[in-house]
TIROVEX-166006 format. One record per atom (N, C-alpha, C): residue in one letter; x, y, z. Coordinates in steps of 0.001 Angstrom, whole numbers, padded with zeros to 6 digits, always signed. Layout:
# TIROVEX-166006
AXYZ;...
This chain:
# TIROVEX-166006
X+015382-022173-016022;X+014507-021873-014744;X+014112-023317-013631;X+014340-022477-012666;X+014186-023476-011441;X+012758-024110-011121;X+012340-024450-010313;X+011196-025565-009776;X+010672-024713-009063;X+011137-023410-008750;X+010489-022479-007612;X+010121-021611-008337;X+010096-021671-009589;X+010270-020113-010532;X+008594-020442-011177;X+007885-019785-011990;X+006865-019081-012523;X+006251-018562-013633;X+006214-018488-014719;X+006339-017559-015511;X+005097-017407-016189;X+004488-016571-016202;X+003190-016338-017455;X+002319-017800-017232;X+001792-018185-015893;X+000591-019135-015316;X-000542-018633-015113;X-001623-019164-015208;X-002885-019412-014876;X-003236-019975-013482;X-003234-019729-012170;X-003588-020261-011360;X-005475-019878-010756;X-006353-021089-011055;X-007760-020317-010961;X-008117-021428-010091;X-008920-021065-008963;X-009670-021826-007860;X-009301-022472-007267;X-007956-022218-006569;X-007382-023261-006121;X-007152-022792-004046;X-006901-023749-003407;X-007082-023340-001987;X-005931-023729-001656;X-004846-022590-001506;X-003319-023209-001173;X-003150-021819+000636;X-004202-022411+001198;X-004679-022047+002696;X-003308-022608+003112;X-002376-021963+003799;X-001057-021774+004672;X-000036-022565+004428;X-000392-022406+002839;X+001059-022378+001652;X+002498-021545+002027;X+003223-022274+002409;X+004371-021196+002514;X+005262-021006+000682;X+005155-020247+000716;X+005485-019184-000823;X+007085-018891-000399;X+007998-018947+000624;X+009288-018475+000775;X+009826-019138-000395;X+010669-018296-001139;X+011513-018478-002306;X+011168-018392-003278;X+009883-018263-003057;X+009148-018895-005018;X+009127-017689-005775;X+009313-017227-006939;X+008812-016216-007761;X+007700-016716-008773;X+006842-015950-008944;X+006023-015748-010135;X+006056-014263-011105;X+006329-014632-012342;X+006501-013378-013163;X+005227-013500-014536;X+004715-012501-014618;X+003265-012221-015057;X+002015-013574-015381;X+002291-013979-013474;X+001030-015357-013555;X-000134-014587-013273;X-001291-014681-012990;X-002741-014866-012899;X-003153-015663-012250;X-003633-014903-010786;X-004463-015390-009393;X-005595-015288-009792;X-006553-016043-010142;X-008309-016139-009823;X-008764-016824-008705;X-009576-016504-007699;X-010081-017124-006399;X-008756-017772-006125;X-008109-017677-005651;X-007082-018276-004947;X-006975-018023-003183;X-007551-018879-002635;X-007331-018557-001152;X-006134-019047-000751;X-005708-017708-000556;X-003916-017936+000522;X-004094-017405+002067;X-005312-017503+002449;X-005282-017529+003934;X-004322-018171+004641;X-003547-017232+005944;X-002466-017823+006710;X-001536-018410+006152;X-001252-018135+004297;X-000141-018411+004143;X+000738-017550+004445;X+002610-017826+004087;X+003553-017564+004851;X+004567-017169+003490;X+004906-016162+003804;X+006242-015681+002867;X+007926-014995+003158;X+008761-015440+002642;X+010053-014872+002987;X+010476-014551+001940;X+010854-013713+001549;X+012019-013542+000190;X+011258-013986-001392;X+009861-014098-001064;X+008866-014400-001950;X+008739-013172-003429;X+008753-013744-004948;X+008975-012265-005318;X+007479-012526-006494;X+006893-011399-006733;X+005843-011635-007768;X+005690-010146-008562;X+006206-010291-009694;X+006318-009058-010837;X+005139-009667-011503;X+004570-008110-011691;X+003673-008237-013113;X+002617-009128-012721;X+002048-009451-011440;X+001215-010327-011485;X-000075-009950-011063;X-001474-010887-011796;X-002814-010383-011265;X-003444-011393-010433;X-004089-010183-009409;X-004914-010999-008168;X-006110-010682-008387;X-007240-011605-008480;X-008572-011170-009037;X-009436-012150-007549;X-010163-011521-006688;X-011251-012424-005981;X-010202-013170-005308;X-008895-012788-004749;X-007732-013598-003727;X-007986-013190-002675;X-007951-014508-001569;X-007936-014016-000255;X-006437-013934+000281;X-005882-013245+001048;X-004404-013374+001638;X-004959-013133+003003;X-005822-013158+003624;X-006629-012435+005183;X-005649-013632+006008;X-005369-013059+006808;X-004415-013652+008108;X-002871-014452+007675;X-002727-013598+006712;X-001024-014233+006315;X-000224-013096+006790;X+001488-014010+006341;X+002404-013231+006659;X+003396-013460+005828;X+003802-012042+005293;X+004623-011478+004483;X+006070-010856+004951;X+007246-011266+004720;X+008292-011125+005829;X+009957-010838+004039;X+010192-009474+003766;X+010522-009134+002701;X+010587-009657+001467;X+009414-009742+001181;X+008744-010107-000037;X+008489-009208-000727;X+008567-009351-002405;X+007498-008372-003274;X+006964-008302-004036;X+005917-007531-004244;X+004755-007876-004717;X+005238-006127-005822;X+005514-006542-007015;X+006117-005247-008158;X+005129-005220-008899;X+004597-004294-009497;X+003871-003987-010579;X+002442-005258-010311;X+002010-005469-009646;X+000989-006284-009328;X-000313-005603-009678;X-001404-006436-010044;X-002783-005977-009789;X-003759-006334-009060;X-004077-006126-007916;X-004908-006317-007014;X-005990-005982-006887;X-007365-006698-007400;X-008379-006409-007676;X-009345-007085-006613;X-010516-006859-006050;X-011532-007275-005018;X-010705-008431-004315;X-009535-008314-003724;X-008709-009330-003023;X-008713-008779-001355;X-008883-009675-000418;X-009027-009735+000979;X-007607-009670+001427;X-007402-008668+002266;X-005790-008854+003180;X-006199-008691+004402;X-007513-009285+004831;X-007770-008917+005881;X-007270-009319+007315;X-006709-009040+008306;X-005593-009743+009023;X-004158-010031+008790;X-004090-009109+007295;X-002559-009732+006858;X-001431-008912+007896;X-000384-009728+007663;X+000773-008873+007977;X+002005-008760+006878;X+002644-007096+006593;X+003561-007082+005812;X+004549-006471+006672;X+005598-007146+006339;X+006762-006922+007184;X+007841-006690+006030;X+008526-005404+005915;X+009616-004980+005264;X+009840-005319+003737;X+008431-005588+003088;X+007695-005751+002101;X+007634-004828+000736;X+007954-004997-000359;X+008006-003917-001820;X+006976-004635-002690;X+006530-003120-002711;X+004754-003083-003531;X+005083-002310-004499;X+006038-001517-005435;X+006461-000784-006384;X+005384-000771-007334;X+004768+000129-007362;X+003670-000099-008660;X+003025-000667-008917;X+002253-001148-007613;X+001617-001778-007797;X-000113-001674-007351;X-001206-001646-007771;X-002425-001513-007537;X-003786-002226-007079;X-004612-001627-006396;X-005161-002182-005737;X-006446-001204-005852;X-007466-002184-006315;X-008839-001501-006291;X-010219-002720-005993;X-010794-001996-005126;X-011969-003131-004562;X-011481-004073-003510;X-010129-003326-002929;X-009403-004435-002298;X-009718-004342-000494;X-009614-005165-000280;X-009956-005036+001910;X-008772-004857+002459;X-008314-003627+002668;X-006820-003010+003282;X-006804-003132+004493;X-007345-003805+005626;X-008060-002882+007395;X-009222-004324+007560;X-008201-004816+008769;X-007082-003956+009327;X-005961-005000+008977;X-005212-004601+008778;X-003918-005115+007773;X-002459-004244+008422;X-001610-004941+009086;X-000354-004565+010181;X+000949-004458+008583;X+001328-003240+008735;X+002505-002746+007520;X+003794-002272+008103;X+005032-002936+008059;X+006295-002416+009164;X+007098-002145+008215;X+007418-001227+007405;X+007977-000926+007135;X+008116-001158+005176;X+009335-000662+004528;X+008999-001625+003261;X+009250-000171+002224;X+008787-000689+000920;X+009126+000336-000583;X+007131+000143-000928;X+006624+001650-000591;X+005218+001121-001908;X+004969+002232-002407;X+006389+002828-003320;X+006321+003984-004543;X+005602+003877-004911;X+005135+004222-005537;X+004092+004727-006937;X+002875+003828-006829;X+002236+003201-005594;X+000983+002660-005123;X+000109+003289-005940;X-001160+002589-006096;X-002303+003080-006900;X-003252+002901-005761;X-003788+003364-004906;X-004922+003414-003899;X-006125+004034-003935;X-006815+003924-005333;X-007423+005056-005293;X-008893+004666-004283;X-009354+005212-003586;X-010816+005290-002875;X-010583+004214-001776;X-009395+003606-001638;X-009283+002826-000922;X-009633+003358+000833;X-009960+002239+001685;X-010590+002523+003061;X-008916+002000+003708;X-008414+002992+004435;X-007058+002672+005099;X-007735+003304+006476;X-008224+004064+006795;X-008738+004791+008311;X-008160+003995+009314;X-007678+004286+010038;X-006891+003864+011558;X-005351+003394+010987;X-005146+002717+009942;X-004200+002179+009979;X-002361+003095+010301;X-001696+001943+010554;X-000296+002504+011053;X+000763+002512+009469;X+000678+003377+008983;X+001532+003555+007601;X+002915+004066+007869;X+002710+004923+009306;X+003970+005326+009764;X+005542+004702+009117;X+006642+005588+008464;X+007766+005520+007834;X+008042+004998+006358;X+006724+004155+005912;X+006493+003797+004471;X+007097+004886+003534;X+007587+004152+002409;X+008229+005235+001149;X+007038+004914+000141;X+006272+006245+000286;X+005106+006097-000343;X+005422+007633-001612;X+006339+007567-002207;X+006966+008482-003060;X+005902+008008-004523;X+005801+009132-004582;X+004531+009045-005920;X+003716+008177-006052;X+003372+007559-004639;X+002027+007067-004227;X+000297+008057-004907;X-000870+006899-005554;X-001884+007596-005569;X-003055+007651-004183;X-003060+007985-003596;X-004070+008094-003055;X-005787+009014-002595;X-005759+009651-004431;X-007337+010102-004459;X-008243+009343-004045;X-009402+010161-003275;X-010484+010058-002882;X-010151+008400-001857;X-009175+008464-001027;X-009051+007560-000289;X-009272+008216+001272;X-009711+006759+002157;X-009792+007843+003394;X-008500+007071+004550;X-008005+008247+004426;X-007009+008215+005636;X-007144+008809+006879;X-008539+008509+007228;X-008838+009334+008384;X-008177+008234+010058;X-007916+009441+010804;X-007025+008831+011796;X-006160+007540+011544;X-005351+007898+010455;X-004418+006952+010236;X-003007+007347+010317;X-002248+006918+010760;X-000610+007467+010949;X+000560+007325+010001;X+000790+008813+009172;X+001630+008543+007615;X+003238+009256+008934;X+003477+009406+010345;X+004326+009919+011197;X+005698+008905+010361;X+006354+010149+009670;X+007639+009749+008688;X+007750+009380+007765;X+006167+008951+006964;X+006507+008593+005648;X+006968+009518+004971;X+007516+008976+003998;X+008045+009460+002895;X+006680+010106+001626;X+005956+010769+001744;X+005007+011149+000299;X+005603+012094-000662;X+006447+012176-000830;X+006941+013005-002023;X+006009+012857-002990;X+005419+014214-003549;X+005088+013625-005135;X+003739+012898-004787;X+003003+012417-003733;X+002531+011670-003594;X+001143+012557-004382;X+000043+011922-004277;X-001724+012556-004855;X-002322+012097-003769;X-003002+012644-003398;X-004088+012936-001694;X-005444+013903-002536;X-005349+013686-003892;X-006851+014825-004395;X-008092+014020-003783;X-008578+014878-003023;X-010207+014032-002243;X-010270+013401-001548;X-008786+013360-000874;X-008404+012302+000107;X-008959+012695+001557;X-009329+012036+002457;X-009875+012233+004033;X-008713+011940+004654;X-008469+013571+005237;X-007253+013226+006227;X-007745+013673+007973;X-008996+013294+007793;X-009633+013726+009009;X-008482+013161+010674;X-007629+014117+010829;X-007296+013360+012465;X-006229+012657+011834;X-005759+012643+010594;X-004456+011626+009908;X-003178+012459+010641;X-002355+011443+011035;X-001114+012241+011719;X+000260+012243+010539;X+000358+013375+010286;X+001333+013554+009064;X+002606+014080+009765;X+002873+014056+011271;X+004118+014926+011830;X+005286+013859+011273;X+006708+014640+010844;X+007753+014264+010493;X+007702+013299+009182;X+006191+013730+007952;X+005914+012901+006953;X+006874+013656+006090;X+007219+013727+005296;X+007805+014601+003610;X+006875+014258+002746;X+006632+015977+002781;X+005659+016490+001553;X+005704+017206+000742;X+006975+017464+000009;X+007879+017520-000871;X+006938+017062-002091;X+006497+018190-002661;X+005291+018060-004005;X+004164+017174-003775;X+003683+017091-002737;X+002599+016330-002420;X+001001+017159-002650;X+000196+016480-003642;X-001187+016875-004135;X-002268+017249-002669;X-001999+018431-001814;X-003136+018077-001088;X-003975+019668-001043;X-004145+019544-002038;X-005108+021158-002184;X-006430+021154-001658;X-006537+019765-002130;X-008297+019181-002103;X-008411+018361-001232;X-007359+017776-000159;X-007339+016917+000527;X-008246+017389+001918;X-008961+016598+002223;X-010185+016777+003951;X-009008+017336+004512;X-008385+018428+005530;X-007284+017849+006357;X-008463+018361+007930;X-009521+018737+008208;X-009656+018563+009392;X-008992+017531+010596;X-008281+018322+011597;X-007827+018131+012362;X-006354+017294+012260;X-005951+017303+011460;X-004976+016453+010503;X-003715+017159+011560;X-002714+016083+012203;X-001683+016461+012666;X-000098+017014+012305;X+000307+017667+012311;X+001437+018076+011254;X+002426+018817+012220;X+003511+018741+011809;X+004677+019733+012537;X+004903+020675+011766;X+005922+021485+011812;X+006392+022644+011544;X+006709+022017+009937;X+007220+021564+009278;X+007737+021533+008126;X+006375+020937+007512;X+005410+020643+008240;X+004485+020189+007185;X+003647+021052+007352;X+003013+021946+008276;X+002507+023149+008401;X+002716+024239+006929;X+004193+024374+006628;X+004632+024928+005125;X+004106+024492+004535;X+004485+023195+004149;X+004403+022196+002817;X+002627+022214+002986;X+001271+022382+003596;X+000313+022557+003498;X+000199+023739+003611;X+000777+024724+003719;X+000241+026241+003402;X+000895+026707+001596;X+001591+026138+001598;X+002235+025677+000360;X+001493+025249-000884;X+000935+024294-000253;X-000267+023411-001079;X-001462+024357-001597;X-001893+024823-000339;X-002868+025689-000787;X-002987+027615-001325;X-001342+027571-001982;X-001034+028291-002653;X-000943+030284-001987;X+000007+029789-000919;X+000568+030289+000004;X+002247+030520-000073;X+002685+031579+000007;X+003613+032025-000123;X+004776+032254+001366;X+005289+031026+001413;X+006128+031463+002988;X+007460+031997+002801;X+007337+033393+003647;X+008432+033682+003948;X+008951+033987+005384;X+010394+033501+004911;X+011133+033105+006821;X+010802+034794+007523;
């Protein structure tokens, strides 16, 4: 293990303002009340870490991985995530807007009840993601992969789903008023509501 890798460590009540996390690796670590405002990372790795009452406000992360992490009451206000991997991570009572997201792998993320209204989520890999009861009104999921995603009771008012992959997506109870879809999306929505689509 090198001096840029931490395993099962606890970090409490720390001021990591503007810290450069590039190339650092954390596995099974716990972060409580850590201020990461304006921190930056490139190629950092966080695996199975827990973040509680932390702040990533105005931080910038490029090509970094937050895999199977648990974020609770953590703020990402004004953060930028560029090409990051968040596979299997959970967000509970987190501030997720405004946030800038540019590509990346978000497979299996759990964002139940999250407020993502008006956010740009286009092109993301969101397969098997759980957005139950989330507010996605006015958000763009243009070209996103929502295969197998759960949107139980999610609000999709005015959401852009054009070009999105909706195979096996649970949309039956989603609020779909003024949702924007293309022809393939319209077929997927019809099938989700029980219709049999025939040529």
